[in-house]
C-alpha atoms as a printed R data frame, in Angstrom:
    type eleno elety resid chain resno       x       y       z
1   ATOM     1    CA   UNK     A     1   0.015   0.060   0.006
2   ATOM     2    CA   UNK     A     2   2.870   2.554   0.618
3   ATOM     3    CA   UNK     A     3   4.540   2.001  -2.471
4   ATOM     4    CA   UNK     A     4   3.476   5.327  -4.119
5   ATOM     5    CA   UNK     A     5   3.348   7.323  -0.687
6   ATOM     6    CA   UNK     A     6   6.154   9.724   0.621
7   ATOM     7    CA   UNK     A     7   6.719  11.466   3.578
8   ATOM     8    CA   UNK     A     8   4.211  14.770   4.066
9   ATOM     9    CA   UNK     A     9   1.497  13.022   1.587
10  ATOM    10    CA   UNK     A    10  -2.104  13.952   2.863
11  ATOM    11    CA   UNK     A    11  -4.092  10.462   2.744
12  ATOM    12    CA   UNK     A    12  -7.863   9.702   2.473
13  ATOM    13    CA   UNK     A    13  -8.966   6.229   1.901
14  ATOM    14    CA   UNK     A    14 -11.057   3.109   2.713
15  ATOM    15    CA   UNK     A    15  -9.351   0.436   4.502
16  ATOM    16    CA   UNK     A    16  -9.882  -2.580   6.786
17  ATOM    17    CA   UNK     A    17  -8.566  -2.477  10.282
18  ATOM    18    CA   UNK     A    18  -6.486  -5.431  10.743
19  ATOM    19    CA   UNK     A    19  -4.632  -4.615  13.976
20  ATOM    20    CA   UNK     A    20  -5.472  -2.177  16.718
21  ATOM    21    CA   UNK     A    21  -3.830  -1.939  19.882
22  ATOM    22    CA   UNK     A    22  -4.066   0.936  22.579
23  ATOM    23    CA   UNK     A    23  -1.077   2.410  24.384
24  ATOM    24    CA   UNK     A    24  -0.626   5.021  27.218
25  ATOM    25    CA   UNK     A    25   2.108   7.526  27.400
26  ATOM    26    CA   UNK     A    26   2.825  10.255  29.820
27  ATOM    27    CA   UNK     A    27   0.577  12.860  28.107
28  ATOM    28    CA   UNK     A    28  -2.276  10.571  27.522
29  ATOM    29    CA   UNK     A    29  -2.965   7.676  25.369
30  ATOM    30    CA   UNK     A    30  -2.763   6.534  21.407
31  ATOM    31    CA   UNK     A    31  -4.040   3.747  19.298
32  ATOM    32    CA   UNK     A    32  -1.637   1.756  16.965
33  ATOM    33    CA   UNK     A    33  -3.111   0.234  13.791
34  ATOM    34    CA   UNK     A    34  -2.585  -1.809  10.826
35  ATOM    35    CA   UNK     A    35  -4.844  -1.008   7.856
36  ATOM    36    CA   UNK     A    36  -5.166  -3.285   4.895
37  ATOM    37    CA   UNK     A    37  -6.885  -3.500   1.514
38  ATOM    38    CA   UNK     A    38  -5.803  -5.252  -1.956
39  ATOM    39    CA   UNK     A    39  -2.937  -3.128  -2.311
40  ATOM    40    CA   UNK     A    40  -1.144  -4.286   0.999
41  ATOM    41    CA   UNK     A    41  -0.849  -2.792   4.431
42  ATOM    42    CA   UNK     A    42  -0.246   0.500   6.095
43  ATOM    43    CA   UNK     A    43   0.673   1.173  10.044
44  ATOM    44    CA   UNK     A    44  -1.249   3.792  11.765
45  ATOM    45    CA   UNK     A    45  -0.927   5.715  15.032
46  ATOM    46    CA   UNK     A    46  -3.715   8.207  16.406
47  ATOM    47    CA   UNK     A    47  -2.799  10.584  19.178
48  ATOM    48    CA   UNK     A    48  -5.368  11.257  21.538
49  ATOM    49    CA   UNK     A    49  -8.189   9.371  19.675
50  ATOM    50    CA   UNK     A    50 -11.936   9.877  20.082
51  ATOM    51    CA   UNK     A    51 -14.000   7.599  22.336
52  ATOM    52    CA   UNK     A    52 -15.660   6.144  19.659
53  ATOM    53    CA   UNK     A    53 -12.548   5.005  17.994
54  ATOM    54    CA   UNK     A    54 -11.385   3.115  21.351
55  ATOM    55    CA   UNK     A    55 -14.721   1.505  21.939
56  ATOM    56    CA   UNK     A    56 -16.724   1.245  18.922
57  ATOM    57    CA   UNK     A    57 -14.606   0.519  16.051
58  ATOM    58    CA   UNK     A    58 -12.497  -2.730  15.960
59  ATOM    59    CA   UNK     A    59 -10.564  -5.303  13.952
60  ATOM    60    CA   UNK     A    60 -12.222  -6.465  10.753
61  ATOM    61    CA   UNK     A    61 -14.090  -3.110  10.583
62  ATOM    62    CA   UNK     A    62 -14.120  -1.244   7.514
63  ATOM    63    CA   UNK     A    63 -13.403   2.550   8.080
64  ATOM    64    CA   UNK     A    64 -12.704   5.885   5.921
65  ATOM    65    CA   UNK     A    65  -9.389   7.092   7.343
66  ATOM    66    CA   UNK     A    66  -7.351  10.441   6.725
67  ATOM    67    CA   UNK     A    67  -4.188  11.767   7.791
68  ATOM    68    CA   UNK     A    68  -0.380  12.382   6.868
69  ATOM    69    CA   UNK     A    69   2.042  10.014   5.970
70  ATOM    70    CA   UNK     A    70   5.363  10.338   8.198
71  ATOM    71    CA   UNK     A    71   8.230   7.932   9.002
72  ATOM    72    CA   UNK     A    72   8.907   5.930  12.220
73  ATOM    73    CA   UNK     A    73  11.992   3.856  12.475
74  ATOM    74    CA   UNK     A    74  12.564   3.396   8.876
75  ATOM    75    CA   UNK     A    75   8.729   2.757   7.945
76  ATOM    76    CA   UNK     A    76   6.139   4.825   6.520
77  ATOM    77    CA   UNK     A    77   2.964   4.980   8.610
78  ATOM    78    CA   UNK     A    78  -0.012   7.237   8.720
79  ATOM    79    CA   UNK     A    79  -0.516   9.902  11.537
80  ATOM    80    CA   UNK     A    80  -4.276   9.644  11.683
81  ATOM    81    CA   UNK     A    81  -6.511  12.952  11.905
82  ATOM    82    CA   UNK     A    82  -9.738  11.273  11.771
83  ATOM    83    CA   UNK     A    83 -11.430   8.074  11.128
84  ATOM    84    CA   UNK     A    84 -15.134   6.933  10.639
85  ATOM    85    CA   UNK     A    85 -16.433   3.546  10.421
86  ATOM    86    CA   UNK     A    86 -18.574   2.421   7.464
87  ATOM    87    CA   UNK     A    87 -21.473  -0.107   7.190
88  ATOM    88    CA   UNK     A    88 -22.105  -2.835   4.677
89  ATOM    89    CA   UNK     A    89 -23.512  -1.092   1.569
90  ATOM    90    CA   UNK     A    90 -21.445   2.170   2.005
91  ATOM    91    CA   UNK     A    91 -18.267   0.773   0.231
92  ATOM    92    CA   UNK     A    92 -17.196  -1.682  -2.352
93  ATOM    93    CA   UNK     A    93 -16.389  -5.305  -1.032
94  ATOM    94    CA   UNK     A    94 -13.987  -5.613  -4.295
95  ATOM    95    CA   UNK     A    95 -11.629  -3.136  -2.412
96  ATOM    96    CA   UNK     A    96 -10.618  -5.915  -0.077
97  ATOM    97    CA   UNK     A    97 -11.596  -9.211  -1.855
98  ATOM    98    CA   UNK     A    98 -10.655 -10.907  -5.063
99  ATOM    99    CA   UNK     A    99 -13.110 -10.243  -7.894
100 ATOM   100    CA   UNK     A   100 -13.542 -12.242 -11.130
101 ATOM   101    CA   UNK     A   101 -11.520 -10.870 -14.112
102 ATOM   102    CA   UNK     A   102 -14.605 -11.504 -16.380
103 ATOM   103    CA   UNK     A   103 -17.023  -9.170 -17.411
104 ATOM   104    CA   UNK     A   104 -20.103  -9.452 -15.260
105 ATOM   105    CA   UNK     A   105 -22.432  -7.507 -17.625
106 ATOM   106    CA   UNK     A   106 -21.651  -9.897 -20.256
107 ATOM   107    CA   UNK     A   107 -22.084 -13.109 -17.972
108 ATOM   108    CA   UNK     A   108 -25.563 -11.654 -17.253
109 ATOM   109    CA   UNK     A   109 -26.505 -11.083 -20.511
110 ATOM   110    CA   UNK     A   110 -25.359 -14.810 -21.463
111 ATOM   111    CA   UNK     A   111 -27.482 -16.004 -18.727
112 ATOM   112    CA   UNK     A   112 -30.759 -14.027 -20.237
113 ATOM   113    CA   UNK     A   113 -30.025 -15.396 -23.652
114 ATOM   114    CA   UNK     A   114 -29.912 -18.853 -22.046
115 ATOM   115    CA   UNK     A   115 -33.106 -18.235 -20.547
116 ATOM   116    CA   UNK     A   116 -34.728 -17.013 -23.944
117 ATOM   117    CA   UNK     A   117 -33.619 -20.204 -25.366
118 ATOM   118    CA   UNK     A   118 -35.536 -22.203 -22.753
119 ATOM   119    CA   UNK     A   119 -38.633 -23.926 -24.936
120 ATOM   120    CA   UNK     A   120 -40.655 -24.824 -21.939
121 ATOM   121    CA   UNK     A   121 -42.939 -21.741 -21.121
122 ATOM   122    CA   UNK     A   122 -43.258 -22.363 -17.607
123 ATOM   123    CA   UNK     A   123 -39.551 -22.821 -16.773
124 ATOM   124    CA   UNK     A   124 -38.779 -19.612 -18.950
125 ATOM   125    CA   UNK     A   125 -41.398 -17.705 -17.003
126 ATOM   126    CA   UNK     A   126 -39.858 -18.885 -13.885
127 ATOM   127    CA   UNK     A   127 -36.566 -17.926 -14.712
128 ATOM   128    CA   UNK     A   128 -37.396 -14.718 -16.168
129 ATOM   129    CA   UNK     A   129 -39.378 -13.808 -12.898
130 ATOM   130    CA   UNK     A   130 -36.288 -15.121 -10.818
131 ATOM   131    CA   UNK     A   131 -33.427 -13.568 -12.527
132 ATOM   132    CA   UNK     A   132 -35.244 -10.137 -13.417
133 ATOM   133    CA   UNK     A   133 -36.685  -9.684  -9.937
134 ATOM   134    CA   UNK     A   134 -35.977  -6.652  -8.237
135 ATOM   135    CA   UNK     A   135 -32.105  -6.546  -7.113
136 ATOM   136    CA   UNK     A   136 -31.413  -9.872  -7.961
137 ATOM   137    CA   UNK     A   137 -28.916  -9.054 -10.817
138 ATOM   138    CA   UNK     A   138 -26.579  -7.099  -8.404
139 ATOM   139    CA   UNK     A   139 -26.837  -9.832  -5.748
140 ATOM   140    CA   UNK     A   140 -25.834 -12.590  -8.192
141 ATOM   141    CA   UNK     A   141 -23.242 -10.684  -9.544
142 ATOM   142    CA   UNK     A   142 -21.575  -9.912  -6.173
143 ATOM   143    CA   UNK     A   143 -22.038 -13.612  -4.811
144 ATOM   144    CA   UNK     A   144 -19.260 -15.828  -4.573
145 ATOM   145    CA   UNK     A   145 -19.704 -19.651  -5.038
146 ATOM   146    CA   UNK     A   146 -17.873 -20.610  -1.798
147 ATOM   147    CA   UNK     A   147 -15.928 -19.531   1.297
148 ATOM   148    CA   UNK     A   148 -12.900 -20.958   0.480
149 ATOM   149    CA   UNK     A   149 -12.399 -23.802  -2.412
150 ATOM   150    CA   UNK     A   150 -13.733 -22.997  -5.609
151 ATOM   151    CA   UNK     A   151 -14.751 -19.367  -6.939
152 ATOM   152    CA   UNK     A   152 -14.111 -18.000  -3.681
153 ATOM   153    CA   UNK     A   153 -14.363 -14.190  -4.919
154 ATOM   154    CA   UNK     A   154 -16.660 -11.462  -5.656
155 ATOM   155    CA   UNK     A   155 -18.549 -12.743  -8.947
156 ATOM   156    CA   UNK     A   156 -17.664 -16.338  -8.385
157 ATOM   157    CA   UNK     A   157 -20.990 -17.511  -8.322
158 ATOM   158    CA   UNK     A   158 -21.890 -16.025 -11.544
159 ATOM   159    CA   UNK     A   159 -18.657 -17.398 -13.222
160 ATOM   160    CA   UNK     A   160 -19.414 -21.018 -11.750
161 ATOM   161    CA   UNK     A   161 -23.213 -21.081 -13.181
162 ATOM   162    CA   UNK     A   162 -21.924 -19.725 -16.624
163 ATOM   163    CA   UNK     A   163 -19.350 -22.181 -17.143
164 ATOM   164    CA   UNK     A   164 -21.695 -25.034 -15.980
165 ATOM   165    CA   UNK     A   165 -24.213 -23.785 -18.516
166 ATOM   166    CA   UNK     A   166 -21.648 -24.075 -21.266
167 ATOM   167    CA   UNK     A   167 -20.656 -27.689 -19.946
168 ATOM   168    CA   UNK     A   168 -24.527 -28.500 -19.946
169 ATOM   169    CA   UNK     A   169 -25.082 -27.363 -23.575
170 ATOM   170    CA   UNK     A   170 -22.296 -29.952 -24.730
171 ATOM   171    CA   UNK     A   171 -23.994 -32.678 -22.497
172 ATOM   172    CA   UNK     A   172 -27.212 -32.302 -24.087
173 ATOM   173    CA   UNK     A   173 -25.509 -32.613 -27.462
174 ATOM   174    CA   UNK     A   174 -23.894 -35.914 -26.513
175 ATOM   175    CA   UNK     A   175 -26.933 -37.347 -24.812
176 ATOM   176    CA   UNK     A   176 -30.145 -36.151 -26.629
177 ATOM   177    CA   UNK     A   177 -32.520 -37.817 -24.283
178 ATOM   178    CA   UNK     A   178 -31.704 -35.310 -21.596
179 ATOM   179    CA   UNK     A   179 -34.461 -32.539 -21.026
180 ATOM   180    CA   UNK     A   180 -32.236 -29.611 -22.027
181 ATOM   181    CA   UNK     A   181 -34.799 -26.949 -20.435
182 ATOM   182    CA   UNK     A   182 -34.843 -28.860 -17.445
183 ATOM   183    CA   UNK     A   183 -31.091 -29.512 -16.952
184 ATOM   184    CA   UNK     A   184 -30.401 -25.549 -17.813
185 ATOM   185    CA   UNK     A   185 -33.035 -24.389 -15.238
186 ATOM   186    CA   UNK     A   186 -31.432 -26.618 -12.597
187 ATOM   187    CA   UNK     A   187 -27.806 -25.169 -13.555
188 ATOM   188    CA   UNK     A   188 -28.961 -21.871 -13.264
189 ATOM   189    CA   UNK     A   189 -31.168 -22.312 -10.120
190 ATOM   190    CA   UNK     A   190 -29.087 -24.966  -8.058
191 ATOM   191    CA   UNK     A   191 -26.979 -22.519  -6.198
192 ATOM   192    CA   UNK     A   192 -29.123 -19.394  -5.584
193 ATOM   193    CA   UNK     A   193 -29.232 -20.027  -2.155
194 ATOM   194    CA   UNK     A   194 -25.667 -18.970  -1.967
195 ATOM   195    CA   UNK     A   195 -26.574 -15.558  -2.557
196 ATOM   196    CA   UNK     A   196 -27.962 -15.530   1.339
197 ATOM   197    CA   UNK     A   197 -25.858 -18.615   2.873
198 ATOM   198    CA   UNK     A   198 -22.498 -16.087   2.197
199 ATOM   199    CA   UNK     A   199 -22.188 -12.548   3.524
200 ATOM   200    CA   UNK     A   200 -19.613 -10.541   1.468
201 ATOM   201    CA   UNK     A   201 -18.176  -7.467   3.361
202 ATOM   202    CA   UNK     A   202 -14.604  -7.262   3.807
203 ATOM   203    CA   UNK     A   203 -14.327 -10.876   3.781
204 ATOM   204    CA   UNK     A   204 -16.261 -13.991   2.923
205 ATOM   205    CA   UNK     A   205 -18.088 -15.567   5.639
206 ATOM   206    CA   UNK     A   206 -21.385 -17.365   6.361
207 ATOM   207    CA   UNK     A   207 -24.426 -15.579   7.265
208 ATOM   208    CA   UNK     A   208 -26.484 -16.678  10.330
209 ATOM   209    CA   UNK     A   209 -28.803 -18.143   8.071
210 ATOM   210    CA   UNK     A   210 -26.538 -19.704   5.791
211 ATOM   211    CA   UNK     A   211 -24.921 -21.693   8.599
212 ATOM   212    CA   UNK     A   212 -27.776 -22.584  10.345
213 ATOM   213    CA   UNK     A   213 -29.761 -23.640   7.126
214 ATOM   214    CA   UNK     A   214 -27.504 -23.986   4.287
215 ATOM   215    CA   UNK     A   215 -27.814 -22.869   0.727
216 ATOM   216    CA   UNK     A   216 -29.687 -26.162  -0.405
217 ATOM   217    CA   UNK     A   217 -32.588 -25.449   1.695
218 ATOM   218    CA   UNK     A   218 -32.467 -21.838   1.194
219 ATOM   219    CA   UNK     A   219 -32.228 -22.188  -2.583
220 ATOM   220    CA   UNK     A   220 -35.423 -24.761  -2.525
221 ATOM   221    CA   UNK     A   221 -37.209 -22.008  -0.215
222 ATOM   222    CA   UNK     A   222 -36.585 -19.426  -2.823
223 ATOM   223    CA   UNK     A   223 -37.607 -21.680  -5.538
224 ATOM   224    CA   UNK     A   224 -40.877 -22.405  -3.761
225 ATOM   225    CA   UNK     A   225 -41.677 -18.451  -3.443
226 ATOM   226    CA   UNK     A   226 -40.981 -17.785  -7.065
227 ATOM   227    CA   UNK     A   227 -43.393 -20.612  -7.977
228 ATOM   228    CA   UNK     A   228 -45.906 -19.255  -5.822
229 ATOM   229    CA   UNK     A   229 -46.097 -16.052  -8.200
230 ATOM   230    CA   UNK     A   230 -46.834 -18.194 -11.188
231 ATOM   231    CA   UNK     A   231 -50.481 -19.418 -11.641
232 ATOM   232    CA   UNK     A   232 -50.967 -23.104 -12.465
233 ATOM   233    CA   UNK     A   233 -47.530 -23.963 -12.485
234 ATOM   234    CA   UNK     A   234 -47.033 -27.715 -13.168
235 ATOM   235    CA   UNK     A   235 -46.663 -29.731  -9.766
236 ATOM   236    CA   UNK     A   236 -44.331 -32.382 -11.713
237 ATOM   237    CA   UNK     A   237 -42.117 -29.785 -13.006
238 ATOM   238    CA   UNK     A   238 -41.814 -28.101  -9.699
239 ATOM   239    CA   UNK     A   239 -41.066 -31.559  -8.057
240 ATOM   240    CA   UNK     A   240 -38.537 -32.476 -10.758
241 ATOM   241    CA   UNK     A   241 -36.732 -28.918 -10.381
242 ATOM   242    CA   UNK     A   242 -37.174 -28.932  -6.427
243 ATOM   243    CA   UNK     A   243 -35.289 -32.398  -6.527
244 ATOM   244    CA   UNK     A   244 -32.397 -31.163  -8.754
245 ATOM   245    CA   UNK     A   245 -31.452 -28.234  -6.489
246 ATOM   246    CA   UNK     A   246 -32.150 -30.645  -3.019
247 ATOM   247    CA   UNK     A   247 -29.892 -33.307  -4.575
248 ATOM   248    CA   UNK     A   248 -27.397 -31.437  -6.250
249 ATOM   249    CA   UNK     A   249 -24.351 -32.408  -3.594
250 ATOM   250    CA   UNK     A   250 -24.913 -36.025  -4.800
251 ATOM   251    CA   UNK     A   251 -24.437 -37.613  -1.642
252 ATOM   252    CA   UNK     A   252 -25.900 -37.510   2.076
253 ATOM   253    CA   UNK     A   253 -22.732 -36.935   3.680
254 ATOM   254    CA   UNK     A   254 -22.119 -34.000   1.424
255 ATOM   255    CA   UNK     A   255 -25.172 -32.197   2.473
256 ATOM   256    CA   UNK     A   256 -27.984 -33.283  -0.015
257 ATOM   257    CA   UNK     A   257 -31.321 -34.503   1.567
258 ATOM   258    CA   UNK     A   258 -31.553 -37.013  -0.984
259 ATOM   259    CA   UNK     A   259 -29.384 -38.421  -3.868
260 ATOM   260    CA   UNK     A   260 -30.005 -37.761  -7.502
261 ATOM   261    CA   UNK     A   261 -32.979 -39.693  -8.841
262 ATOM   262    CA   UNK     A   262 -33.537 -38.087 -12.384
263 ATOM   263    CA   UNK     A   263 -31.159 -38.106 -15.152
264 ATOM   264    CA   UNK     A   264 -31.075 -34.291 -15.184
265 ATOM   265    CA   UNK     A   265 -30.385 -34.364 -11.507
266 ATOM   266    CA   UNK     A   266 -27.402 -37.000 -11.873
267 ATOM   267    CA   UNK     A   267 -26.106 -34.946 -14.596
268 ATOM   268    CA   UNK     A   268 -26.218 -31.630 -12.641
269 ATOM   269    CA   UNK     A   269 -24.214 -33.270  -9.753
270 ATOM   270    CA   UNK     A   270 -21.603 -34.471 -12.067
271 ATOM   271    CA   UNK     A   271 -21.393 -30.963 -13.983
272 ATOM   272    CA   UNK     A   272 -21.205 -28.971 -10.444
273 ATOM   273    CA   UNK     A   273 -18.507 -31.297  -9.167
274 ATOM   274    CA   UNK     A   274 -16.650 -31.374 -12.240
275 ATOM   275    CA   UNK     A   275 -16.623 -27.337 -12.666
276 ATOM   276    CA   UNK     A   276 -16.111 -26.979  -8.740
277 ATOM   277    CA   UNK     A   277 -13.202 -29.336  -8.259
278 ATOM   278    CA   UNK     A   278 -11.236 -28.320 -11.393
279 ATOM   279    CA   UNK     A   279 -11.608 -24.658 -10.848
280 ATOM   280    CA   UNK     A   280 -10.333 -25.358  -7.377
281 ATOM   281    CA   UNK     A   281  -7.307 -27.414  -8.577
282 ATOM   282    CA   UNK     A   282  -6.450 -24.547 -10.827
283 ATOM   283    CA   UNK     A   283  -6.586 -21.742  -8.301
284 ATOM   284    CA   UNK     A   284  -4.540 -23.894  -6.196
285 ATOM   285    CA   UNK     A   285  -1.784 -24.132  -8.927
286 ATOM   286    CA   UNK     A   286  -1.987 -20.289  -9.676
287 ATOM   287    CA   UNK     A   287  -1.187 -19.831  -6.076
288 ATOM   288    CA   UNK     A   288   2.141 -21.085  -6.498
289 ATOM   289    CA   UNK     A   289   2.336 -22.690  -3.285
290 ATOM   290    CA   UNK     A   290   4.480 -25.810  -2.280
291 ATOM   291    CA   UNK     A   291   7.795 -27.109  -3.757
292 ATOM   292    CA   UNK     A   292   9.057 -27.925  -6.898
293 ATOM   293    CA   UNK     A   293   6.675 -29.209  -9.538
294 ATOM   294    CA   UNK     A   294   4.002 -29.763  -6.703
295 ATOM   295    CA   UNK     A   295   1.572 -27.625  -4.971
296 ATOM   296    CA   UNK     A   296   0.933 -27.680  -1.346
297 ATOM   297    CA   UNK     A   297  -1.108 -30.530   0.058
298 ATOM   298    CA   UNK     A   298  -4.789 -29.945  -0.855
299 ATOM   299    CA   UNK     A   299  -6.619 -31.365   2.160
300 ATOM   300    CA   UNK     A   300  -9.990 -31.236   0.583
301 ATOM   301    CA   UNK     A   301  -8.778 -33.615  -2.605
302 ATOM   302    CA   UNK     A   302  -6.479 -35.604   0.070
303 ATOM   303    CA   UNK     A   303  -3.508 -35.091  -2.522
304 ATOM   304    CA   UNK     A   304  -1.090 -32.773  -3.797
305 ATOM   305    CA   UNK     A   305  -1.397 -31.577  -7.291
306 ATOM   306    CA   UNK     A   306   1.273 -31.918  -9.862
307 ATOM   307    CA   UNK     A   307   1.958 -28.700 -11.930
308 ATOM   308    CA   UNK     A   308   4.755 -29.651 -13.910
309 ATOM   309    CA   UNK     A   309   8.497 -28.791 -14.285
310 ATOM   310    CA   UNK     A   310  11.794 -30.659 -13.187
311 ATOM   311    CA   UNK     A   311  11.586 -28.902  -9.844
312 ATOM   312    CA   UNK     A   312  14.020 -29.662  -7.257
313 ATOM   313    CA   UNK     A   313  13.409 -33.608  -7.108
314 ATOM   314    CA   UNK     A   314  11.377 -33.378  -4.024
315 ATOM   315    CA   UNK     A   315   8.026 -33.920  -5.769
316 ATOM   316    CA   UNK     A   316   7.179 -37.550  -4.845
317 ATOM   317    CA   UNK     A   317   4.479 -36.283  -2.157
318 ATOM   318    CA   UNK     A   318   6.544 -37.427   0.802
319 ATOM   319    CA   UNK     A   319   7.973 -35.691   3.909
């Protein structure tokens, strides 16, 4: 963060408080800070801070801070002049979180084009109602697809869904007996519960509702609410679509209350798992951790991943 700063610069920026320590001195008290954003960290000191800063502002809070850059023991730091806490919605989380590199407007337009291609009028009406609902677009494009493994960034859910639609289109060509409309509807809706399961502020975490209920149940509830708005929606269609959401994790031990019992539900599960695991593995490789031609140990997959190259000869996965 300090790369473009010099002593004497006046600074005002939005940051996360990653550390906060109170100290006393002969003339009073002061607060030591470490501020963070995507550009790095900046140390700060506030002499004679306000009472609010002492009691109501803490670690992980997002603040707007202003002051002057000074130097202390060879390190640049911010001499804080003022500081105000920001609430969720008053700042852009992409300032602190990794964000999709893709054009989200194009992603959403692709989703709407897919919905337009749906031949089943009931499914098309349902999808248009959900994706065209007030506030849905912004929430969908903001949501991550996970907290830590795959697509764990702002816009990750939209990436995950649009890539799955591409896989689903190919699968429908290979297996012509599949109901493409049903498969596409399942792909578009299977993870909508993550929009409420995951909270995106200055970090990604589970909401209370997400931790207590989970995105599968939340997604099924969201589907039910949308269907209630459509008169005479076919019961069989609702049953099959709800089953796809409830079963898409594939196994009871992985969180699905039922296993996939239609061909479209089975295929949805495999496509979901394929995209999640491959993207997670590619992200691990991009992090460049580990030694030689191997990544660090991936606990979720119970293995190392070989990324190639001659390495240092210590690539057999043994300690």
